[in-house]
Structures are given as C-alpha cells and as structure tokens.
VMD Tcl script that builds the backbone (N, CA, C; Angstrom):
set m [mol new atoms 162]
animate dup $m
set s [atomselect $m all]
$s set {name element resname resid chain x y z} {
  {N N UNK 1 A -52.781 23.639 24.480}
  {CA C UNK 1 A -52.822 24.960 23.886}
  {C C UNK 1 A -51.715 25.122 22.847}
  {N N UNK 2 A -50.557 24.512 23.136}
  {CA C UNK 2 A -49.466 24.614 22.170}
  {C C UNK 2 A -49.826 23.928 20.870}
  {N N UNK 3 A -50.638 22.856 20.967}
  {CA C UNK 3 A -51.051 22.121 19.769}
  {C C UNK 3 A -51.812 23.031 18.813}
  {N N UNK 4 A -52.723 23.839 19.354}
  {CA C UNK 4 A -53.505 24.738 18.501}
  {C C UNK 4 A -52.625 25.804 17.863}
  {N N UNK 5 A -51.629 26.269 18.609}
  {CA C UNK 5 A -50.716 27.275 18.054}
  {C C UNK 5 A -49.917 26.679 16.892}
  {N N UNK 6 A -49.435 25.430 17.081}
  {CA C UNK 6 A -48.683 24.781 16.013}
  {C C UNK 6 A -49.576 24.449 14.827}
  {N N UNK 7 A -50.814 24.058 15.094}
  {CA C UNK 7 A -51.758 23.780 14.019}
  {C C UNK 7 A -52.054 25.049 13.229}
  {N N UNK 8 A -52.246 26.154 13.908}
  {CA C UNK 8 A -52.471 27.427 13.229}
  {C C UNK 8 A -51.286 27.833 12.377}
  {N N UNK 9 A -50.093 27.641 12.909}
  {CA C UNK 9 A -48.890 27.984 12.153}
  {C C UNK 9 A -48.764 27.098 10.913}
  {N N UNK 10 A -49.093 25.800 11.077}
  {CA C UNK 10 A -49.029 24.880 9.947}
  {C C UNK 10 A -50.046 25.251 8.872}
  {N N UNK 11 A -51.273 25.580 9.277}
  {CA C UNK 11 A -52.294 25.974 8.307}
  {C C UNK 11 A -51.916 27.267 7.594}
  {N N UNK 12 A -51.310 28.192 8.329}
  {CA C UNK 12 A -50.861 29.445 7.716}
  {C C UNK 12 A -49.762 29.175 6.686}
  {N N UNK 13 A -48.870 28.261 7.008}
  {CA C UNK 13 A -47.788 27.935 6.082}
  {C C UNK 13 A -48.320 27.224 4.832}
  {N N UNK 14 A -49.277 26.311 5.013}
  {CA C UNK 14 A -49.879 25.626 3.851}
  {C C UNK 14 A -50.633 26.635 2.991}
  {N N UNK 15 A -51.355 27.567 3.630}
  {CA C UNK 15 A -52.055 28.603 2.876}
  {C C UNK 15 A -51.095 29.487 2.109}
  {N N UNK 16 A -49.983 29.830 2.729}
  {CA C UNK 16 A -48.968 30.634 2.036}
  {C C UNK 16 A -48.358 29.893 0.857}
  {N N UNK 17 A -48.136 28.602 1.037}
  {CA C UNK 17 A -47.613 27.794 -0.058}
  {C C UNK 17 A -48.599 27.750 -1.211}
  {N N UNK 18 A -49.888 27.536 -0.888}
  {CA C UNK 18 A -50.913 27.473 -1.938}
  {C C UNK 18 A -51.024 28.819 -2.658}
  {N N UNK 19 A -50.928 29.902 -1.911}
  {CA C UNK 19 A -51.037 31.241 -2.505}
  {C C UNK 19 A -49.837 31.538 -3.416}
  {N N UNK 20 A -48.650 31.212 -2.936}
  {CA C UNK 20 A -47.424 31.520 -3.679}
  {C C UNK 20 A -47.308 30.677 -4.951}
  {N N UNK 21 A -47.629 29.386 -4.855}
  {CA C UNK 21 A -47.473 28.479 -5.995}
  {C C UNK 21 A -48.756 28.291 -6.803}
  {N N UNK 22 A -49.801 28.991 -6.411}
  {CA C UNK 22 A -51.104 28.879 -7.056}
  {C C UNK 22 A -51.562 27.418 -7.118}
  {N N UNK 23 A -51.364 26.716 -6.027}
  {CA C UNK 23 A -51.751 25.310 -5.914}
  {C C UNK 23 A -53.036 25.239 -5.099}
  {N N UNK 24 A -54.139 25.672 -5.689}
  {CA C UNK 24 A -55.399 25.759 -4.958}
  {C C UNK 24 A -56.011 24.401 -4.666}
  {N N UNK 25 A -55.543 23.341 -5.317}
  {CA C UNK 25 A -56.061 22.007 -5.059}
  {C C UNK 25 A -55.665 21.513 -3.673}
  {N N UNK 26 A -54.671 22.133 -3.060}
  {CA C UNK 26 A -54.224 21.703 -1.730}
  {C C UNK 26 A -55.241 22.092 -0.657}
  {N N UNK 27 A -55.902 23.226 -0.818}
  {CA C UNK 27 A -56.802 23.739 0.219}
  {C C UNK 27 A -57.955 22.774 0.516}
  {N N UNK 28 A -58.706 22.281 -0.485}
  {CA C UNK 28 A -59.776 21.333 -0.149}
  {C C UNK 28 A -59.254 20.024 0.429}
  {N N UNK 29 A -58.062 19.610 -0.003}
  {CA C UNK 29 A -57.491 18.374 0.514}
  {C C UNK 29 A -57.145 18.520 1.998}
  {N N UNK 30 A -56.579 19.647 2.372}
  {CA C UNK 30 A -56.240 19.888 3.778}
  {C C UNK 30 A -57.514 20.007 4.615}
  {N N UNK 31 A -58.527 20.679 4.101}
  {CA C UNK 31 A -59.792 20.795 4.827}
  {C C UNK 31 A -60.457 19.440 5.020}
  {N N UNK 32 A -60.393 18.580 4.014}
  {CA C UNK 32 A -60.965 17.240 4.147}
  {C C UNK 32 A -60.212 16.423 5.192}
  {N N UNK 33 A -58.894 16.557 5.231}
  {CA C UNK 33 A -58.109 15.825 6.230}
  {C C UNK 33 A -58.405 16.339 7.632}
  {N N UNK 34 A -58.585 17.647 7.793}
  {CA C UNK 34 A -58.939 18.194 9.102}
  {C C UNK 34 A -60.312 17.722 9.556}
  {N N UNK 35 A -61.258 17.658 8.631}
  {CA C UNK 35 A -62.590 17.170 8.948}
  {C C UNK 35 A -62.547 15.698 9.347}
  {N N UNK 36 A -61.771 14.912 8.645}
  {CA C UNK 36 A -61.625 13.501 8.983}
  {C C UNK 36 A -60.992 13.334 10.366}
  {N N UNK 37 A -59.984 14.125 10.671}
  {CA C UNK 37 A -59.350 14.059 11.988}
  {C C UNK 37 A -60.334 14.454 13.085}
  {N N UNK 38 A -61.171 15.441 12.821}
  {CA C UNK 38 A -62.185 15.855 13.787}
  {C C UNK 38 A -63.199 14.744 14.027}
  {N N UNK 39 A -63.611 14.060 12.959}
  {CA C UNK 39 A -64.538 12.942 13.096}
  {C C UNK 39 A -63.928 11.792 13.890}
  {N N UNK 40 A -62.665 11.511 13.680}
  {CA C UNK 40 A -61.997 10.442 14.423}
  {C C UNK 40 A -61.913 10.800 15.900}
  {N N UNK 41 A -61.553 12.041 16.199}
  {CA C UNK 41 A -61.467 12.452 17.605}
  {C C UNK 41 A -62.837 12.434 18.271}
  {N N UNK 42 A -63.874 12.850 17.565}
  {CA C UNK 42 A -65.228 12.835 18.127}
  {C C UNK 42 A -65.700 11.402 18.315}
  {N N UNK 43 A -65.361 10.518 17.405}
  {CA C UNK 43 A -65.757 9.115 17.517}
  {C C UNK 43 A -65.097 8.411 18.683}
  {N N UNK 44 A -63.897 8.791 19.020}
  {CA C UNK 44 A -63.207 8.175 20.148}
  {C C UNK 44 A -63.846 8.567 21.469}
  {N N UNK 45 A -64.376 9.757 21.549}
  {CA C UNK 45 A -64.960 10.200 22.808}
  {C C UNK 45 A -66.380 9.667 22.991}
  {N N UNK 46 A -67.061 9.283 21.916}
  {CA C UNK 46 A -68.438 8.809 21.997}
  {C C UNK 46 A -68.493 7.293 22.203}
  {N N UNK 47 A -67.492 6.570 21.754}
  {CA C UNK 47 A -67.512 5.105 21.777}
  {C C UNK 47 A -67.783 4.505 23.157}
  {N N UNK 48 A -67.186 4.959 24.249}
  {CA C UNK 48 A -67.467 4.328 25.542}
  {C C UNK 48 A -68.930 4.463 25.967}
  {N N UNK 49 A -69.591 5.537 25.564}
  {CA C UNK 49 A -70.986 5.724 25.946}
  {C C UNK 49 A -71.920 4.818 25.152}
  {N N UNK 50 A -71.538 4.476 23.930}
  {CA C UNK 50 A -72.378 3.587 23.132}
  {C C UNK 50 A -72.377 2.188 23.728}
  {N N UNK 51 A -71.248 1.737 24.249}
  {CA C UNK 51 A -71.160 0.393 24.810}
  {C C UNK 51 A -72.035 0.245 26.042}
  {N N UNK 52 A -72.261 1.298 26.782}
  {CA C UNK 52 A -73.090 1.195 27.972}
  {C C UNK 52 A -74.571 1.033 27.631}
  {N N UNK 53 A -74.967 1.388 26.412}
  {CA C UNK 53 A -76.361 1.258 26.014}
  {C C UNK 53 A -76.737 -0.193 25.705}
  {N N UNK 54 A -75.778 -1.010 25.312}
  {CA C UNK 54 A -76.086 -2.375 24.899}
  {C C UNK 54 A -75.682 -3.359 25.929}
}
mol reanalyze $m
mol bondsrecalc $m
mol representation Tube
mol addrep $m
C-alpha cells in the first residue's frame, strides 16, 4: 500500500514539474514507462502458467 502512495506522490510531482516548466513531452514518456512496467509485471505472473501447457 505504501508503494501506491509513493507512486502517486511521484506522479503528482512529475505532473507539477511538467506544468511549471511547460515540459509537456514528459507526460507521454512517463505514461509509456508506466505501461511498460505494467506489462512486465503482468508477464511475470503469467509465465509459470504458460510452462504448464507445454
């Protein structure tokens, strides 16, 4: 649970930085990295089940 709180705080800080410095290119980059991290975490949980099929 603490991880989500820290992640929220980090995203809020990055958003504030982008807003203050008008660095809007950071927002899609951060979203892409979050999506990639989500895919990696989902792939780790699915891998053991794939091995049982073969």
